[in-house]
Structure formats: structure tokens, C-alpha cells
N, C-alpha and C positions, 0 to 999 in steps of 0.2 A: 502495501500499501501507500502509495509520495504521498509526502503531511504538502499541507497546502499554505502555506506559512504568505502574513499579513507583512507587507514593506512601506514604513513611514520614516521617510530620511525630513528630521528636522532640524533646521534652524534657529537656535536660539538665538534671545535678541543681547540678553548678558552669557558672559563664558562660563565654561560647564563651570571649571574652579572655582566659578564662586555660587553657582546652581546645587552647591556639592553642600554647602551651606545648610541647607537645608533641614540635610541629616545632621547638623554637631551632633543633638542630644543620640547616639549610635547605638546606646544601652533601648532607647524607645525605639528607636527603629525596628535595633537590628544589622543594622549598614549604616556605613558615613558618608556613600556618596551616587549622586545619580544612577551610574552603572551595577553600578553593587543593588539599588535596589530592582530597577527593571534584569537585570540578571538574574534576581531570585525570586521576580514576579515567573509561575512559571510556565512555563514557551517558546518562553520571551529573553528577549539579547538585546545587546546595548554597544554600539559602536562610534566611540569618536573619531572625527575623521578629518576633524581639524579644532580649533580650541572652542567656537561655536556651533560646530553642525555633527549628527549622527544620524545612522542609517540606526531603528530599530525593528526590528522581526517579534515575531508573535506566530504560533500557530493557532488561538484559540482566544484569546484576552484584547487586538488588538484594542476594543471599542473602551475598557476600562482603559488601559491604557491612556489614551490618549483623551480619553477624558480625567484622568488623572495631570494628565499632562499642560492643558487647558487651561480648570482650577488649578495652577502647584507652582507653573513654570511662565515667561517670559518669554514666549516664541513669534518669531519675526517672521514664521514661512513653513507651512508642514506641504510635503508632497506626499500623495500615496500612488505606494510602483506595484 
């Protein structure tokens, strides 16, 4: 069976390293970076391609990830692939 992953390219209006500050209470979040949080979300992966842009893939959780990102991070642009 072939997995059908959804892919987003997300350009943030702030550097990803700044966004990692969301997770300043790593004990409460269980992670200390945006990458860690998304990678920890079942079937999802976060790959930074530069300081402001990441490729996010998910097998079946993309809708929830996109909603969380829109609510909690400053997004300049989202491209669905």
C-alpha cells in the first residue's frame, strides 16, 4: 500500500529559531522546538530549508497541523503541494 502524504511549504514571517521560543517551557510542551513539536505529531515531519521556510509533510494530520500553525505562528505564505 502506498502512503498518500500531504505536503506544505510554509514561509514564516519570522525566523524559525525565533518561533522556537513558543516552546520555552519544554517540560510543559514535551519538546523545545517547532521541528520537535511537528515531528512528534503522528506521521508528520518538519524540514527547514532556510531560516524562514520549512517543508511539512503529514500522512493524515495536515488539517490539524495547518490550523495550529495559522493560530500560533506568523505565516507569510503557505503553498500546498
